[in-house]
N, C-alpha and C positions, 0 to 999 in steps of 0.2 A: 061189645067189640073185643074185649080181652079174651072172652071164651072162644070167639071165632079165630083169633090169632093163635090161641093155644091149640085148637083143633088143627089149624093149618100147619103149625109147627110139627104136631104129632104125625100128621099124614106125610109131610115132607121127610121127616126124620125116618119114619118107618119105611117109606119107599126107598130112600137112599141106603139105609142099612140092608134092606133085602137085595137091592141091586148090587151093592158092593160085595155082599156075601156070594151072590151068584157069579159075579165077575171073577172073584178070587177063586171060586170053585171051577173056573174054566168055562162057565156058561155065558154065552153072549146072546144078544137079541138080534134076530135077523140073520141073513146069509153073509154078513160081513165080519171079517176077522179083526179089522182095525177101523178106527174112526176115519182114517184117510180113504179107505175103500168105500166107506159109507158116503162120505162127502163127494167123492168122485162120481159115485152112482147118482147122487142127487143132482149134481151139476150136469151130468150127461143127460139125464131125463129133462132137466129144466131147459137145456138147449134145444131139445126136441119138442118142447112145448107140452110135455106130458107130466109136469110136476104134480098137478092135482091127481092124476091117475096113479102116479107113483106113491103118493102119500095115502091115497085110498087103499091101495094094495097093502101098504105097510101096516095101516090100521087093521085091515082085515086079517092079516097074518100075526097080529100081536098076540102074545100069550094071555090066557084068561086073567092071571094076576094083574097084568098091566091094564087090561080093560077095566077091571074092578077099581084100580087106582084112579083111572080117568073118571069113572062114575062118581067115586067118593069126592074127587076134586071138584067136579061140577056141582054136586050137592052142597059142598062147603063153600062154594064161590071162589075157590082158589084157582080155577081153570083159566082165569083172565089176568092173573098176575103177570107183571112185566118181569124181565130178567133183573132189573134193579130191585124190585120188591122181593123177589125170591132170594137174591143175594143178601138183602138186608135181613130177612127172616133167618137165613142160615147163620149170618154173623151174630145175630142176637142169641140164637141157641148156643152157639159156640162160646159166647161171652158168659152166658149163664152156667154152662158146664165148667168153664175155667174158674168161675167164682166159687162153685161148689167144691172144686178140688183144692182150692187154697185153704190152708189151715187158718183158723181165727187168730188174730194177733192179740 
């Protein structure tokens, strides 16, 4: 189980690092400039009853690196994690990094 958690942490960390680097470089995913525009588009489609169609199109237009992350996540079993579990994993990694940075007493 510990190996699975470490793999999951590695995948999440790698994906976050890559996404942050792309975002800082000015690259965004999809046709939306801000998260507000993205959420507005989702809500608009949901009201029309086309939410499933919207997400199908979004998945089809996803860049290859993101599709690969989805496949890796599915293989590792991390594709079914809840937000609470994801946040707990991220917090654990951050704690480990903070402990490594602290000099020994």
